C-alpha positions in Angstrom: -1.3 48.7 -56.0 0.1 51.5 -55.5 -1.7 52.0 -51.8 -1.1 48.4 -51.1 3.2 48.9 -51.8 2.7 52.0 -49.4 0.5 50.2 -46.8 2.9 46.3 -46.8 5.7 48.2 -44.7 3.1 49.4 -42.5 1.0 46.2 -42.3 4.6 44.5 -41.9 5.5 46.8 -38.7 2.1 46.1 -37.5 3.4 42.3 -37.7 6.6 43.2 -36.1 4.9 45.0 -33.1 2.7 42.0 -32.6 5.5 39.2 -33.0 7.5 41.4 -30.1 4.1 41.6 -27.8 3.6 37.8 -28.2 7.3 37.1 -27.3 7.2 39.6 -24.2 4.5 37.8 -23.1 6.0 34.6 -23.6 8.7 36.1 -21.9 6.5 37.0 -18.6 5.1 33.6 -19.3 8.9 31.6 -18.8 9.9 34.2 -15.9 6.9 33.5 -14.6 7.4 29.9 -14.4 10.6 30.1 -13.6 9.8 32.0 -10.3 6.9 29.2 -9.0 10.0 26.8 -10.4 12.4 28.3 -8.1 9.8 29.1 -5.3 8.8 25.3 -5.2 12.8 24.1 -5.1 13.1 26.5 -2.1 9.9 24.8 -0.4 11.6 21.5 -1.4 15.1 23.2 0.2 13.2 24.1 3.5 11.5 20.1 3.3 14.7 18.7 3.3 15.9 21.4 5.9 12.7 20.3 8.0 13.6 16.6 7.4 17.4 16.7 8.3 16.6 18.2 12.0 13.8 16.1 12.6 16.5 13.2 11.6 19.1 15.6 14.4 16.4 15.1 16.8 15.5 11.5 16.3 18.8 9.9 16.4 19.8 12.0 19.4 17.0 10.4 20.8 18.1 6.8 19.9 21.4 7.5 20.8 19.9 8.5 24.3 17.6 5.2 24.4 20.7 2.9 23.5 22.6 4.2 26.4 19.4 3.5 28.9 19.1 0.2 27.1 22.8 -0.7 28.0 22.3 0.5 31.6 19.3 -1.3 32.5 21.2 -4.4 30.8 24.1 -3.6 33.1 21.7 -3.4 36.0 19.7 -6.3 35.1 23.3 -8.6 35.1 24.1 -6.8 38.4 20.8 -8.4 39.7 20.9 -11.5 38.4 24.2 -11.7 39.6 23.3 -11.1 42.9 20.4 -13.4 42.7 22.4 -15.7 42.1 25.2 -15.8 45.2 21.3 -15.4 47.0 20.5 -18.9 45.6 23.6 -20.0 46.1 23.6 -18.5 50.1 20.2 -20.2 50.4 21.5 -23.5 49.1 23.8 -23.8 51.7 21.7 -23.1 54.3 18.7 -25.2 53.0 21.9 -27.5 53.4 23.3 -26.1 56.7 19.3 -26.7 57.6 18.7 -29.9 56.8 22.1 -31.2 58.7 21.2 -29.7 61.6 17.8 -31.2 61.7 19.2 -34.9 60.9 21.4 -33.9 64.6 18.4 -33.2 65.9 17.0 -36.3 65.2 19.7 -38.7 66.3 20.5 -36.2 69.2 16.4 -37.2 69.4 17.2 -40.5 69.2 19.9 -40.6 71.0 18.5 -39.1 74.3 15.3 -41.1 74.0 17.3 -44.2 73.9 19.1 -42.0 77.3 16.1 -41.7 78.8 15.1 -45.3 78.3 17.8 -46.2 80.0 17.4 -44.1 83.0 13.7 -44.8 83.4 15.1 -48.3 83.4 17.3 -47.4 86.3 14.7 -45.4 88.1 12.8 -48.5 87.8 15.1 -51.1 88.7 16.2 -48.4 91.7 11.8 -47.9 93.2 11.8 -51.4 93.6 10.7 -52.0 96.5 12.8 -51.2 98.8 14.1 -54.7 100.5 14.4 -56.1 96.5 16.7 -52.4 96.2 18.8 -53.4 99.0 19.6 -57.3 97.7 22.4 -56.2 95.6 23.7 -54.3 98.0 23.5 -57.1 100.4 25.5 -60.2 98.8 28.5 -58.1 98.6 31.1 -60.3 100.3 32.2 -57.3 102.0 31.9 -54.3 103.4 33.9 -52.9 100.7 33.0 -54.8 98.4 29.2 -52.7 99.5 30.7 -49.4 99.1 32.1 -50.0 96.3 29.1 -51.3 94.0 26.7 -48.5 95.7 29.8 -45.6 94.6 29.3 -47.7 90.8 25.6 -47.4 91.1 25.6 -44.0 91.7 28.6 -42.7 89.3 26.2 -44.4 86.8 23.3 -42.8 87.7 25.3 -39.2 87.7 26.7 -40.1 84.2 23.1 -41.0 82.5 21.9 -37.4 84.4 24.9 -35.4 82.9 24.9 -37.1 79.7 21.6 -36.5 79.5 21.5 -32.9 80.2 24.1 -32.5 78.2 21.9 -34.1 75.1 18.5 -31.4 76.3 21.6 -28.2 75.8 22.8 -29.6 72.7 19.2 -29.7 71.1 18.6 -26.7 72.7 21.2 -25.4 70.8 21.1 -27.0 67.5 17.1 -25.6 68.3 18.1 -22.4 68.4 20.2 -22.5 65.2 17.5 -24.2 63.1 15.7 -21.3 64.0 18.4 -19.1 62.9 19.1 -20.9 59.8 15.3 -20.7 59.4 15.3 -16.4 59.8 18.4 -16.4 57.5 16.6 -18.4 54.7 13.3 -16.4 55.7 15.4 -12.8 55.0 17.2 -14.1 51.7 14.2 -15.6 50.6 12.5 -12.4 50.6 15.4 -10.9 49.8 15.5 -12.6 46.4 12.0 -12.3 46.1 12.8 -8.5 45.8 15.0 -8.4 43.8 13.7 -11.1 41.3 10.3 -8.1 41.7 13.0 -5.0 41.0 14.8 -7.2 37.9 11.4 -8.2 36.3 10.3 -4.2 36.2 13.8 -3.5 34.7 12.8 -6.1 32.1 9.5 -5.1 31.3 10.8 -1.3 31.2 13.8 -2.4 29.0 11.2 -3.9 26.6 9.2 -0.5 26.6 12.0 0.9 25.5 13.0 -1.5 22.6 9.8 -1.4 21.5 9.9 2.7 21.5 13.4 2.1 19.9 11.8 -0.3 17.1 8.9 2.5 16.9 11.6 5.5 16.5 13.9 3.6 13.6 10.8 2.3 11.7 10.2 6.0 12.1 13.6 7.0 11.1 13.0 4.9 8.5 10.3 6.5 6.7 12.0 10.3 7.2 15.1 8.8 5.2 13.1 7.3 2.6 10.8 11.1 2.3 14.5 13.0 2.7 15.9 10.8 -0.5 12.3 12.2 -2.3 12.7 15.1 -1.3 16.0 15.4 -2.6 15.2 13.6 -5.6 12.5 16.3 -6.2 14.7 19.4 -5.6 17.1 17.7 -7.9 14.2 17.6 -10.3 13.1 21.3 -9.7 16.5 22.5 -10.2 17.6 20.7 -13.1 13.5 21.9 -14.0 14.7 25.6 -13.4 18.1 25.4 -15.0 16.4 24.1 -18.4 13.5 27.6 -17.7 16.2 29.8 -16.6 18.4 28.7 -20.4 14.4 29.3 -22.0 14.1 32.8 -20.5 17.8 33.9 -21.4 17.4 32.1 -25.1 13.4 34.1 -25.5 15.2 37.3 -23.3 17.7 36.9 -26.6 15.1 36.9 -29.1 12.8 39.4 -28.2 16.2 41.9 -27.9 16.9 40.5 -31.7 13.1 41.4 -32.6 13.2 44.8 -30.2 16.3 45.8 -32.3 14.3 44.7 -35.5 11.3 46.7 -34.9 13.7 50.2 -34.1 15.2 48.8 -36.8 12.2 49.5 -38.8 10.9 52.3 -37.0 14.1 53.8 -38.0 13.9 53.1 -41.3 10.2 54.3 -41.4 10.9 57.1 -39.6 13.7 58.6 -42.5 11.9 58.1 -45.3 8.7 59.7 -43.5 11.3 62.5 -43.2 12.6 62.0 -46.8 9.1 62.1 -48.2 8.8 64.9 -46.0 11.8 67.1 -47.2 9.8 66.7 -50.4 7.5 69.9 -51.8 4.5 69.2 -51.5 0.8 70.6 -50.1 -0.2 67.4 -48.5 3.0 67.6 -45.7 0.4 70.4 -44.3 -2.0 67.9 -43.9 -2.9 66.9 -40.6 -6.6 65.7 -40.4 -7.6 62.4 -42.4 -8.8 63.3 -46.0 -11.9 63.4 -46.9 -13.7 59.9 -48.3 -13.1 59.4 -52.3 -16.9 59.9 -53.3 -17.2 56.3 -55.0 -16.5 54.7 -50.9 -19.2 56.6 -49.0 -19.2 57.1 -45.1 -17.3 54.0 -43.7 -20.4 51.0 -41.5 -19.3 50.3 -38.4 -17.2 47.2 -38.3 -19.3 45.6 -35.3 -22.7 45.9 -35.6 -24.3 46.7 -32.1 -21.0 48.1 -30.4 -19.2 50.7 -28.7 -15.9 52.3 -28.7 -13.9 51.5 -25.9 -10.6 52.8 -26.7 -10.8 55.7 -28.8 -7.9 56.3 -31.8 -4.3 57.5 -30.2 -5.2 56.5 -26.7 -3.1 52.8 -27.3 -2.4 53.3 -30.8 -3.2 53.9 -34.2 -6.1 52.4 -34.0 -10.2 52.2 -32.2 -11.4 49.3 -29.5 -14.7 48.4 -30.1 -16.4 46.3 -27.9 -19.2 43.8 -29.6 -22.3 42.6 -27.8 -21.1 39.7 -26.8 -17.7 37.6 -26.8 -17.7 36.2 -30.5 -19.6 39.5 -32.2 -19.6 39.9 -35.4 -17.1 42.0 -38.0 -18.5 43.0 -40.8 -16.5 44.8 -43.7 -16.9 48.2 -43.5 -17.1 49.1 -47.5 -16.8 47.7 -50.8 -12.9 46.4 -51.5 -10.5 43.1 -51.9 -9.0 41.3 -49.2 -5.4 42.4 -49.3 -3.6 40.1 -46.8 -4.6 37.7 -43.7 -2.2 37.5 -41.0 -2.3 35.2 -38.0 -0.8 35.8 -34.3 -1.2 33.5 -31.7 -1.7 36.1 -28.5 -4.0 38.8 -31.3 -6.0 36.1 -33.8 -5.8 37.0 -37.7 -6.0 40.2 -38.8 -7.6 40.6 -42.3 -6.6 44.0 -44.7 -9.1 45.1 -46.7 -8.1 47.4 -49.8 -11.2 49.9 -51.0 -9.5 52.7 -52.6 -5.9 53.6 -53.5 -6.3 56.1 -50.7 -8.5 54.1 -48.7 -7.9 50.8 -46.6 -9.4 48.5 -43.2 -7.5 46.5 -40.8 -9.3 43.8 -38.9 -7.2 42.4 -35.5 -8.6 39.6 -33.0 -10.3 37.7 -35.7 -11.5 33.9 -35.6 -10.8 32.1 -38.5 -11.9 34.9 -41.0 -14.7 33.8 -43.8 -12.7 35.3 -46.5 -9.5 34.3 -48.0 -7.2 36.3 -49.2 -7.8 38.4 -52.6 -11.5 38.0 -52.2 -13.8 40.7 -53.2 -16.0 42.1 -50.6 -18.9 43.8 -50.1 -19.9 46.6 -47.7 -21.8 44.5 -44.3 -20.1 41.4 -45.5 -19.4 39.3 -42.7 -15.8 38.6 -41.9 -15.6 36.7 -39.3 -16.4 36.7 -35.6 -14.4 38.4 -32.4 -11.7 36.6 -30.1 -9.4 35.2 -31.9 -6.7 36.3 -29.8 -4.9 35.7 -26.1 -3.9 39.5 -25.4 -6.9 41.2 -26.4 -10.4 40.4 -25.2 -12.7 38.1 -26.6 -15.9 40.6 -27.6 -13.2 43.4 -28.8 -11.4 44.1 -32.3 -8.4 46.5 -33.1 -9.8 48.7 -36.4 -7.7 50.6 -38.4 -7.9 52.9 -41.1 -5.2 53.5 -43.6 -5.2 57.0 -45.4 -2.5 58.1 -48.1 -1.6 62.1 -47.2 -0.3 63.0 -50.3 2.9 60.6 -50.8 2.8 58.7 -47.3 0.5 56.7 -45.8 -0.6 56.4 -41.8 -3.0 55.0 -40.0 -5.3 58.1 -39.2 -8.5 58.2 -36.3 -11.5 56.0 -37.8 -14.0 58.2 -35.9 -13.9 60.9 -39.0 -15.3 58.2 -41.2 -18.2 56.9 -39.4 
């Protein structure tokens, strides 16, 4: 029991060191998670910036297309006005052509009647010579004869003049009709050209409307992505804030554990110094003390294993590697189980007391096959390696605690195999 009383402070110090290692790993994990969250938040911010730039480009394209659409609609309206004016001019010319053709038809009818009169007159004048002059011979006097001849000639001359006048008028009307037809043809061709230009502008406007619809649809999609990105960034910022708060809390807890460990070490060092001041021949003992005769040589704790880290290189223990992960671990000597401790990162730790001056400690076990207070014999199976997260699954941390004078310390296990 005196040995157990000496070992308990060492055991508590070991547990505290394991707590510190566990807390340090937890802080590192939280810091790594916070760094990943920060990277994700920065990536989300970059994605938001890219989406804002894309939306700005889309908005500019939409504004340019709307301006082009307004220009096209103004041009289409202008062409429609010109076409309307041309259609009115064409209608007026068509009406003028119809009126001219009606006048021509009437003149042609009058000319035909006049020609018929002239033909009748000519027929009457070209009858037999005697018959033509009979009306003249019936005159009562020479004066009457002269008057009759004069009127016949005057009537003939008037009819001939009228015929020539009608023919000239018909010719002028025909030329005017042709001029009207040429103007009508030119206006019709111009109206068709305007209609074709308007059709092309309408097609261009329709294509522009299709492009605008596509851009607006793309813009809505970008806005939806932006909303999702903003929501994701907000979620990441909230998670990052929580992680940073957890990191701060865990750091404070780690600092507290380190202070406790430092205080325990300081107390242990002070106790050792007080012990060293006592006159005792044991204080000059540097090598491990000899094993009690009742114990004999210690059995190697991992059958078939080998020492991969000697005592003192990483701490006051040996690291023994077994043949495979989950290698069996045996008791190094007869004794009893003084304590069982579990830490997630280091697995189970079992402490065996063999004599009042000797005990052994086994770390990185899976759930042990022995219980506290149980007696064990040399070579008895204590459990299997691989219970911790920070130690390889095939390795065991093995400690030997020996009492030297009034002090109990961890010594090199190699001296006892």
